[in-house]
PyMOL CGO cylinders between C-alpha atoms (Angstrom):
from pymol import cmd
from pymol.cgo import CYLINDER

trace = [
    CYLINDER, 92.51, -219.15, 125.42, 96.26, -219.81, 125.30, 0.3, 1, 1, 1, 1, 1, 1,
    CYLINDER, 96.26, -219.81, 125.30, 95.69, -222.90, 123.17, 0.3, 1, 1, 1, 1, 1, 1,
    CYLINDER, 95.69, -222.90, 123.17, 93.75, -220.96, 120.54, 0.3, 1, 1, 1, 1, 1, 1,
    CYLINDER, 93.75, -220.96, 120.54, 96.39, -218.22, 120.53, 0.3, 1, 1, 1, 1, 1, 1,
    CYLINDER, 96.39, -218.22, 120.53, 99.18, -220.74, 119.95, 0.3, 1, 1, 1, 1, 1, 1,
    CYLINDER, 99.18, -220.74, 119.95, 97.16, -222.47, 117.25, 0.3, 1, 1, 1, 1, 1, 1,
    CYLINDER, 97.16, -222.47, 117.25, 96.47, -219.17, 115.46, 0.3, 1, 1, 1, 1, 1, 1,
    CYLINDER, 96.47, -219.17, 115.46, 100.14, -218.16, 115.71, 0.3, 1, 1, 1, 1, 1, 1,
    CYLINDER, 100.14, -218.16, 115.71, 101.20, -221.47, 114.18, 0.3, 1, 1, 1, 1, 1, 1,
    CYLINDER, 101.20, -221.47, 114.18, 98.68, -220.99, 111.39, 0.3, 1, 1, 1, 1, 1, 1,
    CYLINDER, 98.68, -220.99, 111.39, 99.98, -217.46, 110.78, 0.3, 1, 1, 1, 1, 1, 1,
    CYLINDER, 99.98, -217.46, 110.78, 103.59, -218.67, 110.75, 0.3, 1, 1, 1, 1, 1, 1,
    CYLINDER, 103.59, -218.67, 110.75, 102.64, -221.37, 108.22, 0.3, 1, 1, 1, 1, 1, 1,
    CYLINDER, 102.64, -221.37, 108.22, 101.09, -218.74, 105.96, 0.3, 1, 1, 1, 1, 1, 1,
    CYLINDER, 101.09, -218.74, 105.96, 104.10, -216.44, 106.34, 0.3, 1, 1, 1, 1, 1, 1,
    CYLINDER, 104.10, -216.44, 106.34, 106.55, -219.21, 105.55, 0.3, 1, 1, 1, 1, 1, 1,
    CYLINDER, 106.55, -219.21, 105.55, 104.62, -220.47, 102.54, 0.3, 1, 1, 1, 1, 1, 1,
    CYLINDER, 104.62, -220.47, 102.54, 104.54, -217.01, 100.95, 0.3, 1, 1, 1, 1, 1, 1,
    CYLINDER, 104.54, -217.01, 100.95, 107.79, -215.60, 102.38, 0.3, 1, 1, 1, 1, 1, 1,
    CYLINDER, 107.79, -215.60, 102.38, 109.42, -214.74, 99.03, 0.3, 1, 1, 1, 1, 1, 1,
    CYLINDER, 109.42, -214.74, 99.03, 106.38, -212.91, 97.72, 0.3, 1, 1, 1, 1, 1, 1,
    CYLINDER, 106.38, -212.91, 97.72, 105.92, -211.11, 101.05, 0.3, 1, 1, 1, 1, 1, 1,
    CYLINDER, 105.92, -211.11, 101.05, 109.60, -210.15, 101.18, 0.3, 1, 1, 1, 1, 1, 1,
    CYLINDER, 109.60, -210.15, 101.18, 109.48, -208.77, 97.65, 0.3, 1, 1, 1, 1, 1, 1,
    CYLINDER, 109.48, -208.77, 97.65, 106.23, -206.84, 98.15, 0.3, 1, 1, 1, 1, 1, 1,
    CYLINDER, 106.23, -206.84, 98.15, 107.16, -205.39, 101.52, 0.3, 1, 1, 1, 1, 1, 1,
    CYLINDER, 107.16, -205.39, 101.52, 110.64, -204.44, 100.30, 0.3, 1, 1, 1, 1, 1, 1,
    CYLINDER, 110.64, -204.44, 100.30, 109.15, -202.55, 97.34, 0.3, 1, 1, 1, 1, 1, 1,
    CYLINDER, 109.15, -202.55, 97.34, 106.82, -200.70, 99.72, 0.3, 1, 1, 1, 1, 1, 1,
    CYLINDER, 106.82, -200.70, 99.72, 109.68, -199.95, 102.12, 0.3, 1, 1, 1, 1, 1, 1,
    CYLINDER, 109.68, -199.95, 102.12, 111.88, -198.85, 99.22, 0.3, 1, 1, 1, 1, 1, 1,
    CYLINDER, 111.88, -198.85, 99.22, 109.26, -196.38, 97.98, 0.3, 1, 1, 1, 1, 1, 1,
    CYLINDER, 109.26, -196.38, 97.98, 108.86, -194.95, 101.49, 0.3, 1, 1, 1, 1, 1, 1,
    CYLINDER, 108.86, -194.95, 101.49, 112.64, -194.80, 102.07, 0.3, 1, 1, 1, 1, 1, 1,
    CYLINDER, 112.64, -194.80, 102.07, 113.16, -193.12, 98.71, 0.3, 1, 1, 1, 1, 1, 1,
    CYLINDER, 113.16, -193.12, 98.71, 110.93, -190.28, 99.87, 0.3, 1, 1, 1, 1, 1, 1,
    CYLINDER, 110.93, -190.28, 99.87, 112.46, -190.09, 103.35, 0.3, 1, 1, 1, 1, 1, 1,
    CYLINDER, 112.46, -190.09, 103.35, 116.15, -190.60, 102.55, 0.3, 1, 1, 1, 1, 1, 1,
    CYLINDER, 116.15, -190.60, 102.55, 117.30, -188.43, 99.68, 0.3, 1, 1, 1, 1, 1, 1,
    CYLINDER, 117.30, -188.43, 99.68, 120.74, -188.41, 98.06, 0.3, 1, 1, 1, 1, 1, 1,
    CYLINDER, 120.74, -188.41, 98.06, 122.42, -185.17, 99.23, 0.3, 1, 1, 1, 1, 1, 1,
    CYLINDER, 122.42, -185.17, 99.23, 122.92, -183.74, 95.71, 0.3, 1, 1, 1, 1, 1, 1,
    CYLINDER, 122.92, -183.74, 95.71, 123.37, -180.23, 97.14, 0.3, 1, 1, 1, 1, 1, 1,
    CYLINDER, 123.37, -180.23, 97.14, 126.52, -181.24, 99.05, 0.3, 1, 1, 1, 1, 1, 1,
    CYLINDER, 126.52, -181.24, 99.05, 129.67, -179.71, 97.51, 0.3, 1, 1, 1, 1, 1, 1,
    CYLINDER, 129.67, -179.71, 97.51, 131.45, -183.09, 97.31, 0.3, 1, 1, 1, 1, 1, 1,
    CYLINDER, 131.45, -183.09, 97.31, 128.59, -184.59, 95.28, 0.3, 1, 1, 1, 1, 1, 1,
    CYLINDER, 128.59, -184.59, 95.28, 128.44, -181.52, 93.03, 0.3, 1, 1, 1, 1, 1, 1,
    CYLINDER, 128.44, -181.52, 93.03, 132.20, -181.79, 92.43, 0.3, 1, 1, 1, 1, 1, 1,
    CYLINDER, 132.20, -181.79, 92.43, 131.85, -185.50, 91.65, 0.3, 1, 1, 1, 1, 1, 1,
    CYLINDER, 131.85, -185.50, 91.65, 128.95, -184.73, 89.23, 0.3, 1, 1, 1, 1, 1, 1,
    CYLINDER, 128.95, -184.73, 89.23, 131.14, -182.28, 87.33, 0.3, 1, 1, 1, 1, 1, 1,
    CYLINDER, 131.14, -182.28, 87.33, 134.46, -184.15, 87.38, 0.3, 1, 1, 1, 1, 1, 1,
    CYLINDER, 134.46, -184.15, 87.38, 133.34, -187.81, 87.24, 0.3, 1, 1, 1, 1, 1, 1,
    CYLINDER, 133.34, -187.81, 87.24, 129.73, -187.95, 86.00, 0.3, 1, 1, 1, 1, 1, 1,
    CYLINDER, 129.73, -187.95, 86.00, 129.81, -191.74, 85.44, 0.3, 1, 1, 1, 1, 1, 1,
    CYLINDER, 129.81, -191.74, 85.44, 130.91, -192.35, 89.02, 0.3, 1, 1, 1, 1, 1, 1,
    CYLINDER, 130.91, -192.35, 89.02, 128.24, -189.94, 90.28, 0.3, 1, 1, 1, 1, 1, 1,
    CYLINDER, 128.24, -189.94, 90.28, 125.49, -191.72, 88.30, 0.3, 1, 1, 1, 1, 1, 1,
    CYLINDER, 125.49, -191.72, 88.30, 126.71, -195.12, 89.55, 0.3, 1, 1, 1, 1, 1, 1,
    CYLINDER, 126.71, -195.12, 89.55, 126.63, -193.85, 93.14, 0.3, 1, 1, 1, 1, 1, 1,
    CYLINDER, 126.63, -193.85, 93.14, 123.09, -192.44, 92.81, 0.3, 1, 1, 1, 1, 1, 1,
    CYLINDER, 123.09, -192.44, 92.81, 121.82, -195.64, 91.13, 0.3, 1, 1, 1, 1, 1, 1,
    CYLINDER, 121.82, -195.64, 91.13, 123.42, -197.90, 93.74, 0.3, 1, 1, 1, 1, 1, 1,
    CYLINDER, 123.42, -197.90, 93.74, 122.04, -195.69, 96.53, 0.3, 1, 1, 1, 1, 1, 1,
    CYLINDER, 122.04, -195.69, 96.53, 118.52, -196.08, 95.11, 0.3, 1, 1, 1, 1, 1, 1,
    CYLINDER, 118.52, -196.08, 95.11, 118.95, -199.83, 94.54, 0.3, 1, 1, 1, 1, 1, 1,
    CYLINDER, 118.95, -199.83, 94.54, 120.13, -200.32, 98.12, 0.3, 1, 1, 1, 1, 1, 1,
    CYLINDER, 120.13, -200.32, 98.12, 116.95, -198.61, 99.36, 0.3, 1, 1, 1, 1, 1, 1,
    CYLINDER, 116.95, -198.61, 99.36, 115.03, -201.58, 97.92, 0.3, 1, 1, 1, 1, 1, 1,
    CYLINDER, 115.03, -201.58, 97.92, 117.44, -204.50, 98.38, 0.3, 1, 1, 1, 1, 1, 1,
    CYLINDER, 117.44, -204.50, 98.38, 118.35, -203.86, 102.02, 0.3, 1, 1, 1, 1, 1, 1,
    CYLINDER, 118.35, -203.86, 102.02, 114.74, -204.22, 103.23, 0.3, 1, 1, 1, 1, 1, 1,
    CYLINDER, 114.74, -204.22, 103.23, 114.43, -207.37, 101.09, 0.3, 1, 1, 1, 1, 1, 1,
    CYLINDER, 114.43, -207.37, 101.09, 117.46, -208.95, 102.76, 0.3, 1, 1, 1, 1, 1, 1,
    CYLINDER, 117.46, -208.95, 102.76, 116.28, -207.95, 106.23, 0.3, 1, 1, 1, 1, 1, 1,
    CYLINDER, 116.28, -207.95, 106.23, 112.79, -209.34, 105.60, 0.3, 1, 1, 1, 1, 1, 1,
    CYLINDER, 112.79, -209.34, 105.60, 114.26, -212.56, 104.21, 0.3, 1, 1, 1, 1, 1, 1,
    CYLINDER, 114.26, -212.56, 104.21, 116.31, -212.98, 107.38, 0.3, 1, 1, 1, 1, 1, 1,
    CYLINDER, 116.31, -212.98, 107.38, 113.24, -212.32, 109.55, 0.3, 1, 1, 1, 1, 1, 1,
    CYLINDER, 113.24, -212.32, 109.55, 111.09, -214.83, 107.62, 0.3, 1, 1, 1, 1, 1, 1,
    CYLINDER, 111.09, -214.83, 107.62, 113.92, -217.37, 107.80, 0.3, 1, 1, 1, 1, 1, 1,
    CYLINDER, 113.92, -217.37, 107.80, 114.04, -216.95, 111.56, 0.3, 1, 1, 1, 1, 1, 1,
    CYLINDER, 114.04, -216.95, 111.56, 110.27, -217.48, 111.73, 0.3, 1, 1, 1, 1, 1, 1,
    CYLINDER, 110.27, -217.48, 111.73, 110.71, -220.61, 109.60, 0.3, 1, 1, 1, 1, 1, 1,
    CYLINDER, 110.71, -220.61, 109.60, 113.52, -221.96, 111.79, 0.3, 1, 1, 1, 1, 1, 1,
    CYLINDER, 113.52, -221.96, 111.79, 112.00, -221.28, 115.19, 0.3, 1, 1, 1, 1, 1, 1,
    CYLINDER, 112.00, -221.28, 115.19, 108.21, -221.33, 114.79, 0.3, 1, 1, 1, 1, 1, 1,
    CYLINDER, 108.21, -221.33, 114.79, 107.26, -223.27, 111.67, 0.3, 1, 1, 1, 1, 1, 1,
    CYLINDER, 107.26, -223.27, 111.67, 105.89, -226.78, 112.15, 0.3, 1, 1, 1, 1, 1, 1,
    CYLINDER, 105.89, -226.78, 112.15, 104.77, -228.60, 109.06, 0.3, 1, 1, 1, 1, 1, 1,
    CYLINDER, 104.77, -228.60, 109.06, 101.59, -230.58, 109.38, 0.3, 1, 1, 1, 1, 1, 1,
    CYLINDER, 101.59, -230.58, 109.38, 101.69, -234.04, 107.88, 0.3, 1, 1, 1, 1, 1, 1,
    CYLINDER, 101.69, -234.04, 107.88, 98.41, -234.51, 106.10, 0.3, 1, 1, 1, 1, 1, 1,
    CYLINDER, 98.41, -234.51, 106.10, 98.83, -238.25, 105.66, 0.3, 1, 1, 1, 1, 1, 1,
    CYLINDER, 98.83, -238.25, 105.66, 98.97, -240.71, 108.48, 0.3, 1, 1, 1, 1, 1, 1,
    CYLINDER, 98.97, -240.71, 108.48, 101.65, -243.36, 108.36, 0.3, 1, 1, 1, 1, 1, 1,
    CYLINDER, 101.65, -243.36, 108.36, 100.37, -246.71, 107.22, 0.3, 1, 1, 1, 1, 1, 1,
    CYLINDER, 100.37, -246.71, 107.22, 101.16, -250.13, 108.58, 0.3, 1, 1, 1, 1, 1, 1,
    CYLINDER, 101.16, -250.13, 108.58, 103.79, -252.48, 107.24, 0.3, 1, 1, 1, 1, 1, 1,
    CYLINDER, 103.79, -252.48, 107.24, 102.77, -255.80, 105.73, 0.3, 1, 1, 1, 1, 1, 1,
    CYLINDER, 102.77, -255.80, 105.73, 103.50, -258.83, 107.91, 0.3, 1, 1, 1, 1, 1, 1,
    CYLINDER, 103.50, -258.83, 107.91, 107.17, -259.69, 108.24, 0.3, 1, 1, 1, 1, 1, 1,
    CYLINDER, 107.17, -259.69, 108.24, 108.03, -262.57, 105.90, 0.3, 1, 1, 1, 1, 1, 1,
    CYLINDER, 108.03, -262.57, 105.90, 109.09, -265.47, 108.07, 0.3, 1, 1, 1, 1, 1, 1,
    CYLINDER, 109.09, -265.47, 108.07, 112.41, -266.99, 106.94, 0.3, 1, 1, 1, 1, 1, 1,
    CYLINDER, 112.41, -266.99, 106.94, 111.00, -270.53, 107.03, 0.3, 1, 1, 1, 1, 1, 1,
    CYLINDER, 111.00, -270.53, 107.03, 108.19, -269.67, 104.61, 0.3, 1, 1, 1, 1, 1, 1,
    CYLINDER, 108.19, -269.67, 104.61, 110.15, -267.62, 102.05, 0.3, 1, 1, 1, 1, 1, 1,
    CYLINDER, 110.15, -267.62, 102.05, 110.42, -268.95, 98.50, 0.3, 1, 1, 1, 1, 1, 1,
    CYLINDER, 110.42, -268.95, 98.50, 113.38, -266.75, 97.53, 0.3, 1, 1, 1, 1, 1, 1,
    CYLINDER, 113.38, -266.75, 97.53, 116.49, -265.70, 99.41, 0.3, 1, 1, 1, 1, 1, 1,
    CYLINDER, 116.49, -265.70, 99.41, 116.59, -262.00, 100.36, 0.3, 1, 1, 1, 1, 1, 1,
    CYLINDER, 116.59, -262.00, 100.36, 117.79, -259.76, 103.18, 0.3, 1, 1, 1, 1, 1, 1,
    CYLINDER, 117.79, -259.76, 103.18, 115.43, -257.29, 104.85, 0.3, 1, 1, 1, 1, 1, 1,
    CYLINDER, 115.43, -257.29, 104.85, 117.13, -254.03, 105.85, 0.3, 1, 1, 1, 1, 1, 1,
    CYLINDER, 117.13, -254.03, 105.85, 114.19, -252.04, 107.17, 0.3, 1, 1, 1, 1, 1, 1,
    CYLINDER, 114.19, -252.04, 107.17, 111.17, -250.03, 106.03, 0.3, 1, 1, 1, 1, 1, 1,
    CYLINDER, 111.17, -250.03, 106.03, 110.74, -248.23, 102.70, 0.3, 1, 1, 1, 1, 1, 1,
    CYLINDER, 110.74, -248.23, 102.70, 108.71, -245.01, 102.76, 0.3, 1, 1, 1, 1, 1, 1,
    CYLINDER, 108.71, -245.01, 102.76, 108.67, -242.03, 100.37, 0.3, 1, 1, 1, 1, 1, 1,
    CYLINDER, 108.67, -242.03, 100.37, 111.61, -242.17, 98.01, 0.3, 1, 1, 1, 1, 1, 1,
    CYLINDER, 111.61, -242.17, 98.01, 112.36, -238.43, 97.81, 0.3, 1, 1, 1, 1, 1, 1,
    CYLINDER, 112.36, -238.43, 97.81, 110.51, -236.92, 100.77, 0.3, 1, 1, 1, 1, 1, 1,
    CYLINDER, 110.51, -236.92, 100.77, 111.38, -237.65, 104.40, 0.3, 1, 1, 1, 1, 1, 1,
    CYLINDER, 111.38, -237.65, 104.40, 107.78, -238.31, 105.37, 0.3, 1, 1, 1, 1, 1, 1,
    CYLINDER, 107.78, -238.31, 105.37, 106.01, -241.55, 106.32, 0.3, 1, 1, 1, 1, 1, 1,
    CYLINDER, 106.01, -241.55, 106.32, 104.31, -243.46, 103.52, 0.3, 1, 1, 1, 1, 1, 1,
    CYLINDER, 104.31, -243.46, 103.52, 100.64, -244.32, 103.48, 0.3, 1, 1, 1, 1, 1, 1,
    CYLINDER, 100.64, -244.32, 103.48, 101.55, -247.86, 102.36, 0.3, 1, 1, 1, 1, 1, 1,
    CYLINDER, 101.55, -247.86, 102.36, 105.11, -248.63, 103.51, 0.3, 1, 1, 1, 1, 1, 1,
    CYLINDER, 105.11, -248.63, 103.51, 106.92, -251.73, 102.28, 0.3, 1, 1, 1, 1, 1, 1,
    CYLINDER, 106.92, -251.73, 102.28, 109.86, -253.79, 103.46, 0.3, 1, 1, 1, 1, 1, 1,
    CYLINDER, 109.86, -253.79, 103.46, 113.24, -252.66, 102.11, 0.3, 1, 1, 1, 1, 1, 1,
    CYLINDER, 113.24, -252.66, 102.11, 115.02, -255.81, 100.99, 0.3, 1, 1, 1, 1, 1, 1,
    CYLINDER, 115.02, -255.81, 100.99, 118.00, -256.91, 98.93, 0.3, 1, 1, 1, 1, 1, 1,
    CYLINDER, 118.00, -256.91, 98.93, 117.25, -259.82, 96.58, 0.3, 1, 1, 1, 1, 1, 1,
    CYLINDER, 117.25, -259.82, 96.58, 119.50, -262.87, 96.30, 0.3, 1, 1, 1, 1, 1, 1,
    CYLINDER, 119.50, -262.87, 96.30, 121.42, -261.54, 93.32, 0.3, 1, 1, 1, 1, 1, 1,
    CYLINDER, 121.42, -261.54, 93.32, 122.42, -258.42, 95.24, 0.3, 1, 1, 1, 1, 1, 1,
    CYLINDER, 122.42, -258.42, 95.24, 123.73, -260.42, 98.18, 0.3, 1, 1, 1, 1, 1, 1,
    CYLINDER, 123.73, -260.42, 98.18, 126.69, -261.86, 96.25, 0.3, 1, 1, 1, 1, 1, 1,
    CYLINDER, 126.69, -261.86, 96.25, 128.17, -258.68, 94.78, 0.3, 1, 1, 1, 1, 1, 1,
    CYLINDER, 128.17, -258.68, 94.78, 128.81, -255.14, 95.85, 0.3, 1, 1, 1, 1, 1, 1,
    CYLINDER, 128.81, -255.14, 95.85, 129.85, -255.99, 99.41, 0.3, 1, 1, 1, 1, 1, 1,
    CYLINDER, 129.85, -255.99, 99.41, 131.82, -253.37, 101.34, 0.3, 1, 1, 1, 1, 1, 1,
    CYLINDER, 131.82, -253.37, 101.34, 133.80, -253.96, 104.50, 0.3, 1, 1, 1, 1, 1, 1,
    CYLINDER, 133.80, -253.96, 104.50, 134.38, -250.92, 106.70, 0.3, 1, 1, 1, 1, 1, 1,
    CYLINDER, 134.38, -250.92, 106.70, 136.56, -250.66, 109.75, 0.3, 1, 1, 1, 1, 1, 1,
    CYLINDER, 136.56, -250.66, 109.75, 139.77, -249.36, 111.28, 0.3, 1, 1, 1, 1, 1, 1,
    CYLINDER, 139.77, -249.36, 111.28, 143.23, -250.52, 110.31, 0.3, 1, 1, 1, 1, 1, 1,
    CYLINDER, 143.23, -250.52, 110.31, 143.90, -253.99, 111.64, 0.3, 1, 1, 1, 1, 1, 1,
    CYLINDER, 143.90, -253.99, 111.64, 140.26, -254.77, 112.37, 0.3, 1, 1, 1, 1, 1, 1,
    CYLINDER, 140.26, -254.77, 112.37, 140.23, -257.79, 110.04, 0.3, 1, 1, 1, 1, 1, 1,
    CYLINDER, 140.23, -257.79, 110.04, 138.29, -256.51, 107.05, 0.3, 1, 1, 1, 1, 1, 1,
    CYLINDER, 138.29, -256.51, 107.05, 140.16, -258.74, 104.58, 0.3, 1, 1, 1, 1, 1, 1,
    CYLINDER, 140.16, -258.74, 104.58, 140.47, -261.69, 106.92, 0.3, 1, 1, 1, 1, 1, 1,
    CYLINDER, 140.47, -261.69, 106.92, 136.91, -262.80, 106.39, 0.3, 1, 1, 1, 1, 1, 1,
    CYLINDER, 136.91, -262.80, 106.39, 134.58, -264.30, 108.95, 0.3, 1, 1, 1, 1, 1, 1,
    CYLINDER, 134.58, -264.30, 108.95, 136.00, -266.13, 111.93, 0.3, 1, 1, 1, 1, 1, 1,
    CYLINDER, 136.00, -266.13, 111.93, 139.06, -264.04, 112.66, 0.3, 1, 1, 1, 1, 1, 1,
    CYLINDER, 139.06, -264.04, 112.66, 142.58, -265.40, 113.15, 0.3, 1, 1, 1, 1, 1, 1,
    CYLINDER, 142.58, -265.40, 113.15, 141.55, -268.74, 114.56, 0.3, 1, 1, 1, 1, 1, 1,
    CYLINDER, 141.55, -268.74, 114.56, 139.37, -269.46, 111.54, 0.3, 1, 1, 1, 1, 1, 1,
    CYLINDER, 139.37, -269.46, 111.54, 142.12, -268.31, 109.17, 0.3, 1, 1, 1, 1, 1, 1,
    CYLINDER, 142.12, -268.31, 109.17, 144.64, -270.55, 110.96, 0.3, 1, 1, 1, 1, 1, 1,
    CYLINDER, 144.64, -270.55, 110.96, 142.23, -273.50, 110.78, 0.3, 1, 1, 1, 1, 1, 1,
    CYLINDER, 142.23, -273.50, 110.78, 141.71, -272.95, 107.04, 0.3, 1, 1, 1, 1, 1, 1,
    CYLINDER, 141.71, -272.95, 107.04, 145.45, -272.77, 106.51, 0.3, 1, 1, 1, 1, 1, 1,
    CYLINDER, 145.45, -272.77, 106.51, 145.96, -276.02, 108.41, 0.3, 1, 1, 1, 1, 1, 1,
    CYLINDER, 145.96, -276.02, 108.41, 143.23, -277.80, 106.45, 0.3, 1, 1, 1, 1, 1, 1,
    CYLINDER, 143.23, -277.80, 106.45, 144.63, -276.55, 103.15, 0.3, 1, 1, 1, 1, 1, 1,
    CYLINDER, 144.63, -276.55, 103.15, 148.17, -277.59, 104.15, 0.3, 1, 1, 1, 1, 1, 1,
    CYLINDER, 148.17, -277.59, 104.15, 146.93, -281.01, 105.23, 0.3, 1, 1, 1, 1, 1, 1,
    CYLINDER, 146.93, -281.01, 105.23, 145.11, -281.63, 101.95, 0.3, 1, 1, 1, 1, 1, 1,
    CYLINDER, 145.11, -281.63, 101.95, 148.06, -280.31, 99.93, 0.3, 1, 1, 1, 1, 1, 1,
    CYLINDER, 148.06, -280.31, 99.93, 150.56, -282.53, 101.76, 0.3, 1, 1, 1, 1, 1, 1,
    CYLINDER, 150.56, -282.53, 101.76, 148.34, -285.58, 101.20, 0.3, 1, 1, 1, 1, 1, 1,
    CYLINDER, 148.34, -285.58, 101.20, 147.92, -284.71, 97.50, 0.3, 1, 1, 1, 1, 1, 1,
    CYLINDER, 147.92, -284.71, 97.50, 144.15, -284.50, 97.79, 0.3, 1, 1, 1, 1, 1, 1,
    CYLINDER, 144.15, -284.50, 97.79, 141.97, -281.84, 96.12, 0.3, 1, 1, 1, 1, 1, 1,
    CYLINDER, 141.97, -281.84, 96.12, 140.88, -279.16, 98.57, 0.3, 1, 1, 1, 1, 1, 1,
    CYLINDER, 140.88, -279.16, 98.57, 137.24, -279.00, 99.55, 0.3, 1, 1, 1, 1, 1, 1,
    CYLINDER, 137.24, -279.00, 99.55, 135.37, -275.95, 98.34, 0.3, 1, 1, 1, 1, 1, 1,
]
cmd.load_cgo(trace, "trace")
């Protein structure tokens, strides 16, 4: 009983969310027509009569804006309500089941050099792909476009190995230079 009620509420919320703009517009027009009959501009009030005589353009602008607000205020309120339904109750059903990845290419059996970063699914939608693939960087992309991120003094420009490795490289270079030999690459 409770399960069917929850399922029907989720289905109703899906329908409301899918057509929320059309529903907001239609219901706001209906509410505006009803409000226009219920809430009338007090044209008989002496202040409005004085404004109609002295400043007719301002009076017409006030009456028009009053009538426009009778339609736009319900639209805004309905949009907020449908947005709240979308935020708190809407759950999108994924029609497609996620597929399986192809076997991981073993490093010993690879013909080309590449780096695997993870899985590649839908390019523009954050949903699982029916046929996912491995996300990899080919050999050409491994030599350029490298970025080193880190705090000040963390050794981004030092290269691999840290200070000990840098000191060892310096000593090797100094030794080869002092002996007059070409440095190894």
